[in-house]
N, C-alpha and C positions, 0 to 999 in steps of 0.2 A: 197143211201142218199135221204133225202127228196129234194123236186124240190126248197124249199125256200133257202136251203144253196147254191145250185148252182146260184139262182138268186142274193144273197147277194155276193157270190164270185165274179159274173159278174159285178156287181156294184161297188164293191170294186176294181177290175181291171181296170174298165173304169175310175174311179175317180184318181187313182194313174196316169194312163196314161195322163190324161187331164191336172192334176196338173203338171207333168213332163214336157208336152210342154209349160204351161204357165209359169212356173219358168225359163225354158231354154229361151225362146223367149223374157220375161221381162228383163232378166239379160243382154241378147244381145243388145236390145234396149237400157237400161239404160247405158250399157258400151259404145255405140256409142255416146250418147247424152252427156255424162260426159267425152268424149274423152278418157276414160280409155283404150280401147281395141286398139286403133290405134295410140298411143303416142309413145313417145321415151322411155318411162319409161316401165317396165313391169307391168301388170294388178294387182291391189289390191287384197288381199287375199280373199276378199268378193265374187269377180266374180269366184274365182276357188272353194270356198267353196259351193256357190250356184249352180255351175255346178255339183259338188259331189252329192248335194241334188237331184237335177234333174236326175241325171243318176241313183241313187239310187232309185228313185221313178219309173223310167222307168223299172229297173230290178225287182223291187217289182211287178209291174203290170204283167211281164212276169211269175214270179214265181206264182202268184195268179192264172193265168190262166191255167198253166200247172198243179197245185193243183186241179182247177175246172175240167180239163178234165180227171183227175184220179178218180174224184168223180162218173163218170158215169160207 
């Protein structure tokens, strides 16, 4: 495969990985500020949905890196 496809795969994997961290950390901070995480009631659905999106981004970055490695 051409080198530009490997470079694009690497950039895509890093973007997914960084967005996963940004979403995860911002949800955690927002949950603490709004007192949603450590209250007496269960956290709202937005926290769970955002965590699922962050996890999907992290898994997607791993999949992209595995595909990039197979391009060699």
